[in-house]
N, C-alpha and C positions, 0 to 999 in steps of 0.2 A: 612572322614565323610562329607556328603553333607550338604550344608548350606541352610536351608529351606527358602522359601519366607515368607515375612511378609504377613499380610492379603492383598489380592489383592483389590485395590480400583477401583472405576469407573473412567473414564476420567474426569468427572465433579468434583469428590472428589479430585483427584490429582491436577486439575487446581486451585481449591479453596485454596490449601495449598501454592500456590505461593504468596498469599497475605501477607505471612510472610516477604516478601522482599520488601523494599521500594526503591524509586528512589535514584539515585546517587546525588552527590553534584551539586550545581548550579555554573555555570560559565558564564561570559559575553563574547560574541564573536561578531565579525563583522557580520552584516546582510549578507554580501557576502558569508560567510561560513555557512549560516544557513540551507541550503537545507537538509531536512529530520531530522533535529534536533527537539527536543521536548521542547516547551516553558515552562519555569518555572515562568512565569508572564503573567498576562492578559495584553493585549495591547488596550489602548483607544485612540481615535482620539484626537489630539491636536488642530485640526482646521476643518472647513468645507471643504469638497471636492466634487465638485470643489469649489473654493472660489468666483466664479462668474458664471452667466448664460453663457453657452458655446454652440456654434454651433456644431452639429454632422455631418454636411454636408457642401459641397461647395454650395453656392447659394446667396440668398439675404435676409437680416434681414428686417422684416416688422412688422407692427402691424396686427395681425391676422384678426381683425375686418374689415380691409380694403380689405381683399380678399374674404369676404363672397359674394356668388353669382357668383364668377368667374368660367368660364368654357371654353371649346374649342370654342363654338360659341359666347361667350360674355366675352372675357378676361378683367381682371381688369388692368387699366393703372397706372403706378407708375413713379415717377421721381427719378432717381438715384442721390443721393446727396453726395456720397463719398464711401470710402472703409475702412474696419476695418483692420489696420495693425496687423500682427501676433505678439503676445507678448505685445500688448498695449491695453489700454482701450480708446475707442473713446468717447470723452466727447461731446455727441450730443444727442438731443432728436428729434425723428421723429415726423413730422406733418402728417396729413391725406394725404395718397397717396404718401408718401415718402419711399424710400428703400435705403439700403446701401449694397455694395458687402461684402461678408464675406466668410471665408474659414473654413474648418473643424478645430475645436479647438479654433476658434476665440471668443473673448468676445462680447456678445450681447450688443448693445446700450441700455441705461437704460430703455427706455419705449417700446422697441421692445419685442415681445413675441413669435415669430415663424420665421422659415427659409423656404423660398421657394426654392426648389431644382432647380438647373440649368436646369434639364430636363423638368421642368414644367413652364419655362419662356423663353422669347425671347427678346433680346435687340434690340431696334429700335434706332440706333444712339448711342451716347455716354451717354445720360442721360435719355432715355425713355425705359420703361420696360413693356412688356405685361406678365401678369400672367394668366395661363390657368387652374389653379387648386386652389381651396380654401384650406387654411391650418387652422386647429384648433389651439387654444392657446397652446403654448409650443411644437408644432410639430417640430421635428428635433432639439430639444434643451435639454441639460442636465441642470437642474436648480441648483442653488447654494445649496450645502449640499445634493443633491439628491443621490450622491454616498455614502457618510456617513457624519454624523454631529459631530461637536465638542462634546467630552465627551462620544460618543457612544463606547461601547465595541466591538471591531472588531475581536479579537482573544483571545480565552480562554486559561488559563493554561492547559497544557496537550495536546495542539494541536501540531501535527507534521507538520512542515513547508513544504509546497509545493511551486512550482514555482509561482503560483498565490498569495500565501501568502507573498512571498518575494516582489512581485510587489506591493502589498498593503502597506507593510512597506516602500518601496521606495517612494510611493506616499505621505506617511506621513512624509518623511524626516527622518525616524528612522534609524540610522546607526548601532546601536548596540542592541543586544537582550540578555536577560537572558535565558539560556537553561540548561537542565541537562546534565551532562558530558556523552559523548558517552562511552558505556561499552567496556572494553577489555575482550575478551573471550579466555581463554587458552584451548588448545586442546592436549589431551594425547591419544595416541593409546596404547593398551595393548595386550600382547599375545606373546609367544615365536614363534608363527607361522607367525608373521608379518615381512615382509622384505621391504626395500625401493623399489620404483617403477623402479629404474634403475638396479635392480638385477633380475636374473632369479630365481624364487622361487624353492627351492628344493622340493622333494615330501613331501606333508603334509603341505606346507607353502603357503602363498598368499601375494600378494603385498598390500601395505597400501592404499586401496581404500578410506576408511572413512576419512583419513586425508584431502583429497582433496574435497570430497563432503561436509564435515562438515565445513571446513574453507570457502568454497565458499558460503555456506548457511549463515554463519555468516556475510560475506560481504553483501550478499543480504538483510540481516536484518538490515543493516546500523550500524553494530558494527565492532570492530577491532579484527581480529583473532590473537592469539599469539601461535605459534607452540612451544610445550615444548619438545616432543620426544616420543619414543616408550618405554614402560615399559615391561620388561620381566615378566614372571609369578612368581614373588617373591614378597612377602608382603613388605619387606623392600625397594625394588626398587620402587614399585608403591607409597608407602607412601612418599618416598623422592621426587618423581616427583610431587606429589600432593602439598607438601609443597612449592616447587619451583613455581608451577603454582599459588598458592594462593598469593604469593608475587608479581607475575607479572601481575595479572588480577583480574577482579571483579567477574567473573563467570568461573568455571572450568568444562570442559566437558571431560569425560573419555569414549573412545570408546572401547567396548568389556569388558569382565570380569564381566558383570552385571547379569549373569545367576546363577544357583545354583550348578555348578560343583565344584569339589574339588580344582581346580586351579583358580577359579574365586575369586580374592582377593579384589575387589573394596569395598565391604561392610566393611571388616576388615581394609582396608587401610584408609578409611574415619574415622572409629571409633578409629583409633590410635591417632587421633588429639584431643587436649583438646577442651571441649565444643562443641562436635559434636553430631549430631542427624540424624538418618535415618528417613526421612519423608514418603517416598514411596519406596516400593520394590515390584513392580509388579502392572501393570494396565491392566484392562480387555479390551484390544484392540489387534487386529491382522492385520498386523504384528506390533510388538513393546511391547509385554507383559513384558519382563524383564527390565523395566525402573527403575532407581534409582533416586530419588530426595532427597537431603540431605542438611545439613548446617554445617559449622564449624564457630562458632560464628555467625556473621550476614552475612557470605559469602555463597552464594549458590554453590552447587556442584551437577552435574548430571552425572549419568552413563547411557550411551546409549548402546543399543544392538550392537553386533559386525556385524550382518548381515546388509549390506548397506541399503536395503529398509526399514528394521525395524528402523534403525537409522534415516533415512530421515523422516519417518512418525512421530516418536517421536519428532524430532526437530520441525516439523511444528505444532504439537499439543501442545507442552509444552515449548520448548526452545525459540521459537519466542515470545510467550506471556511473558516469563520470561525476555527476553531481553528488550521488550517494557516496562515492569514494571520498570526495572532498568533505562530506558531512561526517565521515567516520565509519561508514559501513564497510566491512571487509570483503563481502562477497561481490563479485563482478558478474552480473547477468543482465540480459535485456529485461525491460519492463514487461511483466506478465499481467495481462488483463484477465478478468473472469471469462470463462469459456463454456461452450456447450458443444454437443455433438450434432451433426447434421449430415444429410445425404446430398451429394453434388447433383446439380441439375444437368450438367454437361461435362464433357472432357475439358481439362485445362492443360495445355502443353507447357513445358518449362524447359529451360536450357540447363543441362547437367553442369554442376559446378557453380551454380548461382542460386542464391536464396531469393525466392519470389514472395511478395506480399500481395495477395489478391483480395480486393474488396468485394463483399458479398451482401446481398439482401437475403433475409430469411422469410420463407413462406411456410404455411401449414397446408399439407395435403393429406387428408385422412388422419392417420396416426403418426405420420412422418413429419420431420422438420427438414425443409429443403433449402440448401444454400445455392443462390443464383448469382454467379459472377457478374460484376459490373464493369463498365468501360475502364480500361487500365491506364489511360493517359494521366501522367503525373502532374500536369498543370491544371487539372480540373478539381478545384477545391470542393465543388458541389458533390463530387463522387464520395468524399469522406462523410459529408453531411447526410447523404441519402443512404449510405451503407449502414448495416447493422453490426458489421464486424469484419475481421480480416482472417484469411486463411494463410498459413505459412507453408510454403513448399520448400523443403530442405534441399541443400546443394546436391546431395547424392540421388535425387529423384528426378526423373525425366518428365514427370507430369502426373496428373490425377485423372481417374476415369469417372464417367457418369455413373451415379449410384454408389460411389465409394463413400464410406463414412469418414468424415473429416472433423477436425477440431476448429471451431470458429472462436477466435478471441473477440469478445464483445466490446463495443464502445459503451461506456458507462451509462449513457442516457437510455440505452435500449432496455435495460432491466427495469421492470416496473412500468414500462410504457405500453399502452394499448394501441395497437396498430390497426390500420384500415382493414377492410374485408379481405380475407384470404391471407393476411399476414398474421404472424404469431402474436398473441397477446402477451405483453411483457409480464402481466400479473400471473398468467398461466405458467410461464417459464419459471418465474421467481418462486411460485408455489411448488414447483417440482425440483427445487434446488437441492433437496435432500435425497433425491433419487439418482438414477444413472445419467440424467441429462447434463448436470454440471460436473466438470472435472476438477477445476482448480480456481484459485483466486490469486491475486497478485502476491508474490512471495513476501510474507511478513514473518515467516517460520524460523513478516516484515515485520513485514511489518513486519504490495504491498507489496502508500496508500498508498 
């Protein structure tokens, strides 16, 4: 007897159910290990940065008022009275018409308020200086506390640490940070037809593609994959592997067996565990409709479709947000890739009420970028490899028309890639990233990675 789908939910409804799962425990780690981890505490500045007025150029520290009126035809004359040693404070006050040599990062003398760049001055002997350009107050100077002030909140709870954030922590002298634990994600492949990749598949069988795509995507999402094994099409075998996976990881992913066939046992296997609940069985998107989201106790379990493209689309739409939820990020949204605008090469029909993901190739024709839809079969892993990106057709849309301008979410490899004749040069597109071509990057606002 076939196992019917539960009520099919919209992608938004399915995403909202992930709020049932909270972040993992807090741990303290070295700041050096903090890249891409999510803060479990807000970080406040313990001191002003910089702690003194600091030069941003090599040149001469002066009182800005003494340069007023200086120009190429009427340079201002200064007497050089010394040099600021790097790493020291020069205990001196400048008088009218006096200057001191200073290097980038040097501490400004107490009553100086600007730096004349070397390019705008000329030394006449050892102690005489001509200045050919007036400088306003605090020109080429970072003032005390201008970067940040003591007590200022610099990083909020839930921020994912980027390289620049770690630099900020280093500037504060903060050696350790509190973060949420990085999730371990268990992966199970299911199906009698699945064989290891080092074997020649017998007729009717296929190599375990999803094991490698899914574990790689887990790593890309900054989580730790845990390979459990392949479950044959038997309820007891799958239930046993799920139990093992729950003991080994924070999130369990099962590839295959999420459809409604008589040998698809994922729903029953999850239900065989105490305090289990099926939250979602079927989402209105293509590819990726037979998605399962469930819980056993407080632990999330997901059943991904067996077709590789379907599994990848479901992973981006639901599993990455779930991983981020476990890592401590508060916002729930699908993974957003860098994007560009393009014109469709032909009409694309779509079923109203369903979100469609259409793989496309990008071509250059004269001044336009053209998006050419590719074959839509979700079992064709090569279609994702050959595609340059994906177009999303929203559920309230019945299709897109030839010549319509669309947003293409780009696969990362595409940016910076030089393509064959008639295809867009990735270097050309990347070079136009400050113009109207690019719209957005992954939300890091992640960071976003």
